[in-house]
N, C-alpha and C positions, 0 to 999 in steps of 0.2 A: 303421766299415765293415757293423756289424748296422742300426745304424740308415738308413744310405744303402740298402740293402737292402730293408730294412720300408718304406723310404718308399717308391721303386720300386713295390714290389710293392703296394700300396696306391693308388698312382697307377692302375698298369695295372688294377686291379680296380673304379677307379671312372669307368674310361674301358671297360671292357666291360658293366658296368652301367647305362651312358648310352649304349652302341651298342643293349643288347637293349631299354630302357625307349624308344629313338627306332621299331624296327622296331615294339613291341608297338603304334605309334601307329597305322604301318597295318596292324595287324591284328586290328582291337579284336573285342571276341569280342559277337557278337550274337548274338539266341535270339528262342523264341519261349516262350510259357507261358500252356497253355491252362488254368489254375487246378485248384483239386482235382475230385473224382469229389464226384460228387452223386447223389441216388436220389429217385425217383418215387415219391409213395406210391400212383400204379395208374398199368395201363395210357391211356397219352393224356394224362395231364396235365403239363403244362408246366411247365419249370423253366429256370432263366438257368445258360448256362455261360458259359464264359472269365473273363477279370478284368481292370480297364480298365488298360488301357496293356499288351496283352499282345506286342508287341514290346518286345524291350528292347534299347538299345544301350548302350555305355560312359556313364558319366557324364562330360556336355561335349560328346557328338558330338551334332550338328545332324541327327537322321535323321528327325523327325517326319514330315516332308514326303514321307520315302524309301521309305517302309515301307505294303504293300497287305497285305490282311489274306483267309483264307478257308478256310472249313471246310468238312470232308469227311466225311461224307456230308451233303449241305442243300446245300453253295453261299453260305453267310451270309458278309456282308464282314465284319461287326461284329466288334469285340472280345468284346464281352457279348452274343449271340443268346439268344432264347427259343426252346427244339426241343421236342417234345411226344411222346416214344420212346410206343411201342406194345411193344415189347421191351426190355431192354439193349442198350446202344449204344455202341460204343467212338465219341468224336468227335477230328479229328486236326484241329489250328489248323495249317496254312501262313501263314508272315511271310516275303513276299517283301522285301528291301531292295531299294532302285535306289541303287546305290554312286556316288558320286562326282560326278557332275553338278558344275559352277561353284557353284551356290548350296547346294549339297549335300555340298561336297567333304570335309568332317567325318564324315560315313558311309562310313567307310572299314571295311567286315566284313571278316574273315578269309574267304580264299576271293574275294576282290572281285579283279579285275586290277589292272594298272599299279603304279608302283614309289613313289611320295609319295603322303599325304597330308596332310592340315591346309585351313583356310578357304584360299580363294584361289590354291593352289600352279596351276602351267601344268598340270602333269599330274597331276590326281587320279587315286584309284584308280576302276575303273567297271567293270560290268558289273550283274549282280545275284548274289545269294544267296538263296537259299530257308532258311527254318529250319522245324522242326517240333516239336508236343509233343501229346499225347494222354493225352486222358481218359476217362473212363465215366459215365452215365446208367446206373444198376442202378433198373429197374423192380422196383417191391416189390408183389405180390397179395396179401400179409395184409392184410385187414382191408376190401378194394373191392369184396366182396360189397356191405356193408352204405352203403359213398360212395356206390354207383354201380352200383346190381344187372344192367341191362342188360349192359354193357360187362363184365364178370367172370363166369367161370365157376363155376357151382354147385357148392358142395361138400359133399356128403353125407355122413353118421355126422361130425359135427365134434366130437362131445363139449360142449356147449357147458354152464359152468355159469352161474348165474343167482345172487349173493350180494349183500348179506343179506338171510335170508330167518328171519322175517318183515322187511318194511323199512320207512323210513320215507318213502318217496317216491321216494329216491333208488337207484339197483341198480349194479350191476355184473354186466360179460358178460367170461366169458374162457373162451378158445377154442384146443381143444388141435391143431387144425390153423390 
């Protein structure tokens, strides 16, 4: 009797797991990846932000033609734009997934409408889902006056050390500010 109960329980568990997996196929987690924070060495210096493949869909989902990208501020529409901030700025990447069309039936993100998914289905999921991610570009003013004196405010009383003294022609500068 115990063996029959264990078998029945195991069968029921497998059935439940199969149902959850089927539902997960219609609720794929889609996301946005803005990449790691960056540092710009001086105000106005340009840096590349984002990462290749910034819109993420589960393995096997054919969503590449169903994603649109937008960055704020700036309105750039690629995964890896170049920005030239003058102050520390947070950039938000928005990825819009167009769910379901017949050709893109596998792109069935969580939050899309519809009840079925999978390539060639008569009633694919539909609608759009927007995901976002934020990254920061920190503008660092340290040492910019030497690199670009016209665009960086003058620092007075900075305590500068020059060494070695005497030198062999090569010197080092150390600033306290």
